Steps between C-alpha positions, in 0.01 A plus 500: 500500500636842404402815684624849425481795737418846374432849633237765437566874519185698577341834559394540864216746439215266600553164669856397411766516772812466282688216330332162462642162409330216313576148382457354151442125512594386149351152548162627619536794258378752754599792718471451877601661829473871426625651826648823637879483547598866554306802619602800289313789339446484122763239403373519144808355334742229608810330370677182616875437473620214279616301804155534668660644813368855482190688395477875437172688508397858439310645793393803695479612858291807564638774273813300417557260210779269388618141498507229770732198510391161637673169554305197378488205739485139386129482588428801278457745788663843482711694752556873455869592472472876448324773304625806316221755488494872418240774497240471226310239301614139501650338187293284264770255384808330642762264359830343608801387299609134484804554723298679770713814490236760411127563521323736261166666561269705278282774642191581294398806701846654535614411147824354632710185481718423802784259574570341839828312553459174694702351783585129496231429762235639263457828686452820305738791511369852451429621146817531291345687209170652394416554135231763454317540171349816353235559237141417411296303247189581295258322736431789738325278756779245532812662352506834680847413628745206499369173643774236512319166529786250471866481596683175433793334329593395149623140447810412705436818704706691247282811513219646704182594311215733594159535335322835529124505440481878536756596237479197264862405556715191552841587645816297543761559770839371598551417865825652623573435868129456560413824323286534188652673196283535188644355180200493267140618473219391268186707449206276404165593346359813662212428737563125510598509868763222526475311828716185524772332294600134464809373320521206263740232630722549193573853624436649154136596545280656766126557532330799659139496618330837461237596753322777311490358145477129599777390266815294510800673351760259363851644527844396391769537766867571441690354794817686401348847515187443711286652223149390403332530160131453418403198293121471533185620678223244549172546688408279794125572464231386257442750218138558605570558870432865586465505880770603746796264515853556623799283427664338803770233520711333233698176528671253264533125514862403566528328159432842347210370293209683662420845636212544747345843563228603746196721427326669795146587399473246223616266780703267286847377419606533138737235362749559219744273321852632453692478174846424639668632185327839473370547854156584365178367653196319365176503696398152617219523753336702775379342825268647764655530847159420655533805726524877499810709423783243449793701632761230461559132426787255527616172348582230756852347505393215266321749272214252474281739700420871498354687796323835456416754770169690467542808716144631506325166551744388774569174319769288338439282196704192409548376144672200350736604222561298185876538458475412128216732390536757779125492565337508845227281647309605811559281806388701801337842537373706790797416724464753780791741547455858621588785259762296310738697281820300443559122506839332519617139547809381678747374239521127437 
């Protein structure tokens, strides 16, 4: 019997108390044991280190916001190591490099990306650098200022990358002694509102999910210069869908064959096949998440399952994934989880 532990980052506006854990039983093909493992305000995004020893979460405390570091115990429970918080809104995204030397966070409200050097025990040092963006986009309601929604790493942690919904930009940085130095910037389609980026395992391509235009942007990536170039825009919504929908998460299968992209409003996950030669995408299918406002989703370590988090219906939904066709089949819906935003598994 194989069981995988995972974690849920949440909003704590209604009933949620913080970070929750869950178990995927791959034999029974179901999610069980959703339970609170850390009390923290608005831990909306989480990341787990490759060695499964540490978890980092965005969070807030009163008027302060920042990142908290936890050690992961063998039973899946969490113990707070330390937090690095500062005045103002909390970040919306956090990531850690493979060697556990640096944590990056993105702050939507402040329009900043920040780097935190790590100690060997997983504790956070104070912020080493803060990148602040300037500018606006054509969508006056959502692009009145910069809104960095993602800060992460390119393959092999060669570069740091930020995605700015407010200014329609994808920026690349070198990390020099823990500090971010910009090396390249790509302006994408005005008003598209780029949100998250996911790299192809071959390191040559990357895929950006746009929140405002509900598209995937296929990009080529030059690992020597850190520069991106646009290859393709492809919609994640049906042509005849006219109601409100906002793009959410984007993830690839580790074989590089399929891209999955979330639609909040249409409440679905769009599936695309990747042309490994050109990097371009072909639409395959679209699957309902059986809940409202799918903020995120994750593939399990075997990639035979996909778990989606429906923020506004307080539910998770489990699918079986056909690794050959990329398509999803519903296994379990209505799994209760309060205000779920981000879902992550421990690594296999």
